[in-house]
KOLKOLKE-423086 format. One line per 10 residues: number of its first residue (from 1); their letters; for each residue x, y, z of C-alpha. Coordinates in nm, 2 decimals. Layout:
NUM> A> X/Y/Z; ...
END
This chain:
1> MKWELLVCVV> -3.67/-0.56/-2.72; -3.75/-0.83/-2.45; -3.52/-0.81/-2.15; -3.44/-1.09/-1.90; -3.20/-1.11/-1.61; -2.86/-1.25/-1.63; -2.73/-1.38/-1.30; -2.36/-1.44/-1.24; -2.20/-1.57/-0.92; -1.85/-1.44/-0.85
11> AGWALIAPAA> -1.68/-1.53/-0.52; -2.01/-1.60/-0.35; -2.17/-1.27/-0.46; -2.46/-1.27/-0.71; -2.44/-1.00/-0.97; -2.76/-0.92/-1.16; -2.74/-0.74/-1.49; -3.00/-0.70/-1.77; -2.94/-0.92/-2.08; -3.14/-0.91/-2.40
21> AEEFNPKRVV> -3.31/-1.24/-2.47; -3.20/-1.25/-2.83; -2.83/-1.23/-2.71; -2.86/-1.57/-2.53; -2.81/-1.83/-2.80; -2.65/-2.14/-2.65; -2.48/-2.39/-2.88; -2.45/-2.76/-2.83; -2.07/-2.83/-2.86; -2.08/-3.21/-2.82
31> KRFDPIRNPK> -2.33/-3.46/-2.94; -2.56/-3.61/-2.67; -2.43/-3.94/-2.54; -2.58/-4.22/-2.33; -2.49/-4.22/-1.96; -2.26/-4.49/-1.83; -2.48/-4.70/-1.60; -2.32/-5.04/-1.57; -1.94/-5.00/-1.60; -1.73/-5.30/-1.65
41> VVPAGEAGKF> -1.57/-5.40/-1.32; -1.25/-5.61/-1.31; -1.09/-5.76/-1.00; -0.79/-5.56/-0.85; -0.56/-5.83/-0.98; -0.65/-5.76/-1.34; -0.65/-5.38/-1.31; -0.29/-5.37/-1.44; -0.42/-5.45/-1.78; -0.60/-5.11/-1.79
51> VRDDELILGV> -0.42/-4.88/-1.54; -0.05/-4.81/-1.48; 0.08/-4.80/-1.12; 0.15/-4.42/-1.15; -0.20/-4.32/-1.27; -0.44/-4.13/-1.06; -0.77/-4.29/-0.96; -1.09/-4.18/-0.79; -1.16/-4.44/-0.52; -1.47/-4.50/-0.31
61> VVNEEARAYP> -1.57/-4.75/-0.04; -1.93/-4.81/0.06; -2.03/-5.08/0.31; -1.69/-5.24/0.27; -1.72/-5.27/-0.11; -1.45/-5.07/-0.30; -1.43/-4.93/-0.65; -1.15/-4.75/-0.83; -1.22/-4.53/-1.13; -0.91/-4.42/-1.33
71> INMLTNPTRE> -0.91/-4.05/-1.39; -0.79/-4.09/-1.75; -1.12/-4.27/-1.81; -1.32/-3.98/-1.67; -1.17/-3.69/-1.87; -1.35/-3.68/-2.20; -1.71/-3.57/-2.28; -1.84/-3.92/-2.31; -1.71/-4.04/-1.98; -1.73/-3.74/-1.74
81> IINDRVGGRA> -1.97/-3.92/-1.50; -2.00/-4.29/-1.43; -2.33/-4.41/-1.26; -2.26/-4.72/-1.05; -2.38/-4.92/-0.75; -2.13/-4.98/-0.48; -2.21/-5.14/-0.15; -2.58/-5.15/-0.24; -2.59/-4.77/-0.29; -2.63/-4.57/-0.61
91> IAATW> -2.33/-4.34/-0.67; -2.21/-4.10/-0.94; -1.83/-4.09/-0.99; -1.71/-3.77/-1.16; -1.39/-3.58/-1.20
END
Protein backbone atom coordinates (compact mmCIF):
# COMPACT_ATOMS: atom_id res chain seq x y z
CA MET A 1 0.00 0.00 0.00
CA LYS A 2 1.43 3.39 -1.01
CA TRP A 3 1.13 6.10 1.65
CA GLU A 4 1.13 9.86 1.18
CA LEU A 5 0.67 12.70 3.61
CA LEU A 6 -2.65 14.46 4.06
CA VAL A 7 -2.27 18.01 5.36
CA CYS A 8 -5.21 19.86 6.91
CA VAL A 9 -5.10 23.38 8.30
CA VAL A 10 -7.41 24.00 11.23
CA ALA A 11 -7.42 27.41 12.92
CA GLY A 12 -3.92 28.15 11.72
CA TRP A 13 -2.41 24.82 12.80
CA ALA A 14 -1.29 22.21 10.30
CA LEU A 15 -2.28 18.65 11.08
CA ILE A 16 -0.40 15.92 9.23
CA ALA A 17 -1.89 12.45 8.98
CA PRO A 18 -1.06 9.51 6.73
CA ALA A 19 -3.57 8.87 3.94
CA ALA A 20 -3.57 6.00 1.51
CA ALA A 21 -3.09 7.18 -2.08
CA GLU A 22 -5.94 5.01 -3.33
CA GLU A 23 -8.32 6.76 -0.91
CA PHE A 24 -7.83 10.08 -2.70
CA ASN A 25 -10.17 10.03 -5.67
CA PRO A 26 -11.37 13.58 -6.48
CA LYS A 27 -14.44 13.98 -8.66
CA ARG A 28 -15.21 16.88 -10.97
CA VAL A 29 -18.60 18.17 -9.81
CA VAL A 30 -19.11 20.84 -12.46
CA LYS A 31 -18.11 20.98 -16.09
CA ARG A 32 -15.17 23.18 -17.00
CA PHE A 33 -16.20 26.65 -18.10
CA ASP A 34 -14.41 29.46 -19.87
CA PRO A 35 -13.29 32.37 -17.71
CA ILE A 36 -15.09 35.69 -17.98
CA ARG A 37 -12.46 38.04 -19.37
CA ASN A 38 -14.36 40.88 -21.01
CA PRO A 39 -17.55 41.50 -19.04
CA LYS A 40 -20.23 43.69 -20.55
CA VAL A 41 -20.03 47.12 -18.97
CA VAL A 42 -23.01 49.45 -18.87
CA PRO A 43 -23.14 53.08 -17.71
CA ALA A 44 -24.47 53.64 -14.18
CA GLY A 45 -27.62 55.22 -15.64
CA GLU A 46 -28.51 51.91 -17.33
CA ALA A 47 -27.67 49.66 -14.37
CA GLY A 48 -31.30 49.69 -13.20
CA LYS A 49 -32.13 47.38 -16.10
CA PHE A 50 -29.96 44.66 -14.51
CA VAL A 51 -29.76 45.41 -10.76
CA ARG A 52 -32.37 46.42 -8.19
CA ASP A 53 -31.65 49.25 -5.76
CA ASP A 54 -31.59 46.85 -2.77
CA GLU A 55 -29.13 44.33 -4.27
CA LEU A 56 -25.62 43.88 -2.95
CA ILE A 57 -22.71 44.78 -5.21
CA LEU A 58 -18.96 44.36 -5.10
CA GLY A 59 -17.47 47.75 -5.98
CA VAL A 60 -13.95 48.74 -6.92
CA VAL A 61 -12.26 52.00 -7.90
CA VAL A 62 -8.82 52.03 -9.54
CA ASN A 63 -7.20 55.25 -10.80
CA GLU A 64 -10.57 57.06 -10.58
CA GLU A 65 -12.37 54.42 -12.72
CA ALA A 66 -15.19 52.61 -10.94
CA ARG A 67 -16.87 49.24 -11.49
CA ALA A 68 -19.78 47.53 -9.73
CA TYR A 69 -20.27 43.76 -9.91
CA PRO A 70 -23.70 42.56 -8.68
CA ILE A 71 -23.26 39.74 -6.15
CA ASN A 72 -26.16 37.79 -7.70
CA MET A 73 -24.09 37.57 -10.89
CA LEU A 74 -21.10 36.13 -8.98
CA THR A 75 -22.80 33.28 -7.14
CA ASN A 76 -23.01 30.34 -9.53
CA PRO A 77 -20.20 28.07 -10.73
CA THR A 78 -19.91 29.74 -14.13
CA ARG A 79 -19.55 33.25 -12.70
CA GLU A 80 -17.57 33.00 -9.47
CA ILE A 81 -14.69 35.12 -10.84
CA ILE A 82 -14.77 37.97 -13.33
CA ASN A 83 -11.44 38.99 -14.84
CA ASP A 84 -11.52 42.65 -15.84
CA ARG A 85 -9.41 45.74 -16.44
CA VAL A 86 -10.20 48.79 -14.33
CA GLY A 87 -8.18 51.98 -14.33
CA GLY A 88 -5.59 50.35 -16.56
CA ARG A 89 -5.00 47.47 -14.09
CA ALA A 90 -5.96 43.82 -14.35
CA ILE A 91 -8.27 42.71 -11.51
CA ALA A 92 -10.21 39.60 -10.53
CA ALA A 93 -13.59 40.24 -8.91
CA THR A 94 -14.84 37.35 -6.81
CA TRP A 95 -17.31 36.70 -4.03
